[in-house]
C-alpha positions in Angstrom: 0.0 0.0 0.0 1.3 3.5 -0.9 2.9 5.6 1.8 0.6 8.3 3.3 -2.7 6.4 2.9 -2.3 3.3 5.1 -3.6 3.3 8.7 -1.6 1.7 11.5 -2.2 1.1 15.2 0.1 3.3 17.3 1.5 1.3 20.2 1.2 3.1 23.5 4.5 4.4 24.9 3.2 4.3 28.5 -0.1 3.3 30.1 -2.9 5.4 28.6 -0.6 7.4 26.3 -0.2 7.1 22.5 2.3 9.9 22.1 4.7 11.2 24.8 1.9 13.3 26.4 -1.2 12.4 24.3 -4.1 10.2 25.2 -7.1 9.2 23.0 -10.3 10.8 24.1 -12.4 10.0 21.0 -12.0 7.3 18.4 -11.7 8.0 14.7 -14.7 7.9 12.4 -17.2 9.2 14.9 -20.5 10.5 13.7 -20.2 14.2 13.1 -22.5 15.2 15.9 -20.5 13.1 18.4 -17.2 14.5 17.1 -18.5 18.1 17.5 -19.6 17.3 21.0 -16.2 15.9 21.8 -14.5 19.1 20.5 -16.6 21.1 23.1 -14.6 19.4 25.9 -11.6 21.5 25.3 -9.7 23.7 22.8 -8.4 22.3 19.6 -5.5 23.5 17.4 -7.8 25.1 14.8 -9.3 27.3 17.5 -6.1 28.7 19.1 -5.6 31.6 16.6 -9.3 32.6 17.3 -8.7 32.5 21.0 -5.7 34.7 20.6 -7.6 37.2 18.4 -5.6 36.3 15.3 -8.2 34.7 13.1 -10.2 36.6 10.5 -12.9 33.8 10.3 -13.7 33.2 14.0 -13.5 35.3 17.2 -12.7 34.3 20.7 -16.3 35.2 21.6 -17.7 32.7 19.1 -15.3 30.0 20.4 -16.4 30.8 24.0 -20.1 30.6 23.1 -19.6 27.3 21.3 -17.7 25.7 24.2 -20.5 26.8 26.5 -23.1 25.1 24.3 -24.8 28.4 23.5 -24.5 28.0 19.7 -26.0 25.2 17.5 -23.7 22.2 17.6 -23.5 21.8 13.8 -24.1 25.4 12.6 -23.6 25.9 8.8 -20.4 27.5 7.5 -20.3 30.2 4.9 -20.3 28.7 1.4 -16.7 29.9 0.8 -15.4 28.2 4.0 -17.4 25.1 3.4 -15.9 24.8 -0.1 -12.4 25.3 1.2 -12.9 22.7 3.9 -14.2 20.2 1.3 -11.2 20.5 -1.0 -8.8 20.6 1.9 -10.1 17.2 3.1 -10.3 15.8 -0.4 -6.6 16.7 -1.1 -5.3 15.4 2.3 -4.5 11.8 1.3 -2.7 13.0 -1.9 -0.6 15.5 0.0 0.3 13.0 2.7 1.3 10.5 0.0 3.5 13.1 -1.8 5.0 14.2 1.5 6.1 10.5 2.0 7.4 10.2 -1.5 9.5 13.4 -1.2 10.8 12.9 2.3 11.0 9.1 2.6 9.0 9.4 5.9 5.8 7.4 6.4 2.8 9.5 7.1 0.1 7.4 8.8 -3.4 8.0 10.2 -3.8 8.1 13.9 -6.1 6.7 16.6 -8.5 9.6 16.9 -8.8 12.8 18.9 -6.1 13.4 21.5 -5.9 15.3 24.7 -2.9 16.2 26.9 -2.5 13.5 29.6 -2.5 16.1 32.4 -4.6 18.9 30.9 -7.5 17.2 29.2 -8.9 20.5 27.8 -5.9 20.6 25.4 -7.2 18.8 22.3 -5.6 17.8 19.0 -7.0 16.3 15.8 -3.7 15.5 14.0 -3.8 15.0 10.3 -1.0 12.4 10.1 1.7 10.9 12.3 5.2 10.5 10.9 7.5 7.5 11.2 11.2 7.8 10.3 12.9 5.0 8.5 12.9 1.7 10.5 10.6 3.2 13.3 7.5 1.3 14.4 6.3 4.2 16.6 5.7 7.8 15.3 8.1 10.4 16.5 6.5 13.5 15.0 3.4 14.7 13.3 2.3 16.1 9.9 -0.1 19.1 9.5 -1.6 19.4 6.0 -2.9 22.6 4.5 -4.4 23.5 1.1 -4.1 27.2 0.3 -4.6 29.8 -2.4 -1.7 30.6 -4.8 -2.0 34.2 -3.5 -0.5 33.0 -0.2 2.6 31.5 -1.9 4.9 34.3 -0.8 4.0 33.8 2.9 4.6 30.1 2.7 8.0 30.5 0.9 9.3 32.3 4.0 8.1 29.5 6.4 4.9 28.5 8.1 2.6 31.6 8.5 1.4 32.5 12.0 -2.0 30.8 12.1 -0.8 27.3 10.9 2.4 27.8 13.0 0.3 28.3 16.2 -1.9 25.3 15.3 1.2 23.1 14.8 2.8 24.2 18.1 -0.5 23.5 19.9 -0.3 20.0 18.5 3.3 19.7 19.7 2.1 20.9 23.1 -0.6 18.2 23.2 1.4 15.3 21.8 4.8 16.1 23.4 6.7 15.7 20.2 9.9 17.6 19.6 9.2 18.6 16.0 6.5 18.5 13.4 6.2 18.8 9.6 3.8 21.0 7.7 3.0 20.3 4.1 1.0 23.0 2.2 -0.4 22.7 -1.3 -0.5 26.2 -2.8 -2.8 26.9 -5.8 -3.2 23.2 -6.4 0.2 22.8 -8.1 2.9 23.8 -5.6 3.8 21.7 -2.6 5.9 23.2 0.2 7.2 21.2 3.1 8.5 22.8 6.3 9.9 21.3 9.5 8.9 23.0 12.7 11.0 22.6 15.8 9.3 22.7 19.2 9.8 26.0 20.9 9.2 25.3 24.6 8.8 29.0 25.5 6.1 29.4 22.9 4.4 26.2 24.0 4.4 27.5 27.6 3.0 30.8 26.5 0.2 29.2 24.5 -0.8 26.9 27.3 -1.0 29.8 29.7 -3.0 32.0 27.4 -5.4 29.3 26.2 -5.6 27.9 29.7 -6.8 31.3 30.9 -9.4 31.4 28.2 -10.6 27.9 29.1 -10.9 28.9 32.8 -13.2 31.7 31.6 -15.3 29.1 29.8 -15.6 27.0 32.9 -16.4 30.1 35.0 -18.9 31.4 32.5 -17.0 34.7 32.0 -17.1 35.7 28.3 -14.1 37.4 26.7 -14.5 41.1 25.8 -16.2 41.9 22.5 -13.5 42.8 20.0 -13.5 44.7 16.8 -13.0 41.7 14.4 -15.2 41.1 11.4 -15.9 37.6 12.8 -17.4 39.1 15.9 -19.4 41.5 13.8 -20.8 38.7 11.8 -21.6 36.6 14.9 -23.4 39.4 16.7 -25.5 40.1 13.6 -27.1 36.7 13.8 -26.6 35.6 17.3 -29.9 36.4 19.0 -33.5 35.6 18.4 -34.7 39.2 18.1 -37.8 40.2 20.0 -39.6 42.9 18.0 -39.3 46.4 19.6 -37.9 44.9 22.8 -36.0 47.4 25.0 -32.8 46.9 27.0 -32.2 49.4 29.7 -28.5 49.9 29.6 -26.0 51.3 32.2 -25.2 54.9 31.2 -21.6 54.4 32.5 -21.1 51.7 30.0 -23.0 53.0 26.9 -22.5 56.7 26.9 -18.7 56.6 26.7 -19.1 54.1 23.8 -21.5 56.4 22.0 -19.1 59.3 22.4 -16.2 57.3 21.2 -18.2 56.2 18.2 -19.0 59.9 17.3 -15.3 60.7 17.5 -14.4 57.8 15.3 -17.1 58.6 12.7 -16.0 62.2 12.6 -12.3 61.2 12.2 -13.4 58.7 9.5 -15.2 61.4 7.5 -12.2 63.8 7.8 -9.8 61.0 6.7 -12.1 60.2 3.7 -12.2 63.9 2.7 -8.5 64.3 3.0 -7.8 61.1 1.1 -10.2 62.2 -1.7 -8.4 65.6 -1.9 -5.0 63.9 -2.3 -6.4 61.5 -4.9 -8.0 64.3 -6.9 -4.7 66.2 -7.0 -2.9 63.1 -8.3 -5.6 62.6 -10.9 -5.4 66.2 -12.0 -1.6 65.9 -12.3 -2.1 62.9 -14.6 -4.4 64.8 -16.9 -4.8 62.8 -20.1 -1.9 60.5 -19.4 -2.4 57.0 -17.8 1.1 56.7 -16.4 2.9 59.3 -14.1 6.6 59.0 -13.6 8.8 60.7 -11.0 12.6 60.7 -11.4 12.4 58.1 -14.1 10.2 55.6 -12.1 6.5 54.9 -12.3 4.9 56.7 -9.4 1.3 55.8 -10.1 -1.1 55.1 -12.9 -4.6 56.5 -13.7 -5.8 54.0 -16.4 -9.2 53.8 -17.9 -9.7 50.2 -16.9 -12.2 50.5 -14.0 -15.9 49.4 -14.0 -18.2 50.6 -16.7 -20.1 53.7 -15.8 -23.4 52.1 -16.7 -25.6 55.2 -16.4 -23.4 57.4 -18.6 -23.0 54.6 -21.2 -26.8 54.1 -21.3 -27.5 57.8 -21.7 -24.8 58.1 -24.5 -25.7 54.8 -26.3 -29.3 53.8 -25.5 -29.6 51.4 -28.4 -26.4 49.5 -27.5 -27.5 49.5 -23.8 -30.7 47.8 -24.8 -28.9 45.2 -26.9 -26.6 44.3 -24.0 -29.1 44.3 -21.2 -30.1 41.0 -19.8 -32.1 39.7 -16.9 -30.6 37.9 -14.0 -32.1 35.6 -11.5 -32.7 37.4 -8.2 -34.6 36.7 -5.1 -38.0 38.5 -5.0 -37.6 39.9 -1.5 -40.8 42.0 -1.6 -43.0 39.0 -2.4 -41.1 36.8 0.1 -41.6 39.4 2.8 -45.4 39.7 2.0 -46.0 35.9 1.7 -43.6 34.6 4.4 -43.0 37.4 6.8 -41.6 35.2 9.7 -39.0 33.5 7.5 -38.1 36.9 5.9 -37.6 38.6 9.3 -35.6 35.7 10.7 -33.0 36.0 8.0 -32.7 39.8 7.9 -29.4 41.3 9.0 -29.4 43.6 12.0 -28.3 47.2 11.6 -26.8 49.5 14.2 -28.4 53.0 14.0 -27.3 55.7 16.3 -29.4 58.9 16.3 -27.6 62.1 15.5 -28.7 63.8 18.8 -26.4 64.3 21.8 -26.6 61.8 24.6 -26.2 63.1 28.1 -26.1 61.3 31.4 -29.3 61.6 33.5 
């Protein structure tokens, strides 16, 4: 059987352990709902970046609510993330096999979800375990990634921060001294990196994530941050009660409203100043598309932007008619009229702050 696709039984090193510090807490091939429930018993490698505020897809607040059981167990992903996850899983055996071919190291599947033998809230779902030549017991692990070609430059320099944190978390759980990371970029470029265990980083991660996990146990949510992931979560988190009123603490809300006014005013000033600078640059370009300074291209002002549809239609109405076509679109007005409950349940929430001054009572 080809390297990278066979499954072996990992012989325990000590009683209850299958890696230097890892124990099995859930077998492989669990039903999805059981696997998701098992993940709620601790923090896994894919969640570490979110816990530390370094993920653009998930926030610490969302991880907290999930671990507390306050979110649906199997909530749907965005279509983009679901598609990426599908292809990542589909390519995993091929990448593992090619890793083995290039390195001469066996990459084998493991016994299931692991936890640290002493800190059972530290979880790991390792992609593959690695055996060096002649070994019967794995001595390291393999993390497999599938990424866009646009990320190639990041991966040429080493393992980017997010995957590096995940890999070190797995080293913390398993107790291994090193790991391998194989990343397929753009579907046609495989990069392989070896990651040596950094004990200071491991200690730091365990302390920070351990503090987060204690908050989960205590029921103390992390502060709401400014990430797009938190914004998306809050927009759909609650079952909204029509016209319900929350009586808020003035000491909490009024400073936030004042800060918001300051930021909105600064945002407008910045937008106006930026537009002024851009307009001056455009005026300097005149009829030229390229502007050079000291023999070098300083900027371009090319006529390659989106079509100005209204101006085109006014100037060439016949052509506009010839090239106008209908597109499929959701009839939201009819949906709202005929299915008001379903329509309301899926509407986004908007934050609207009146333009009047707020003063403390």
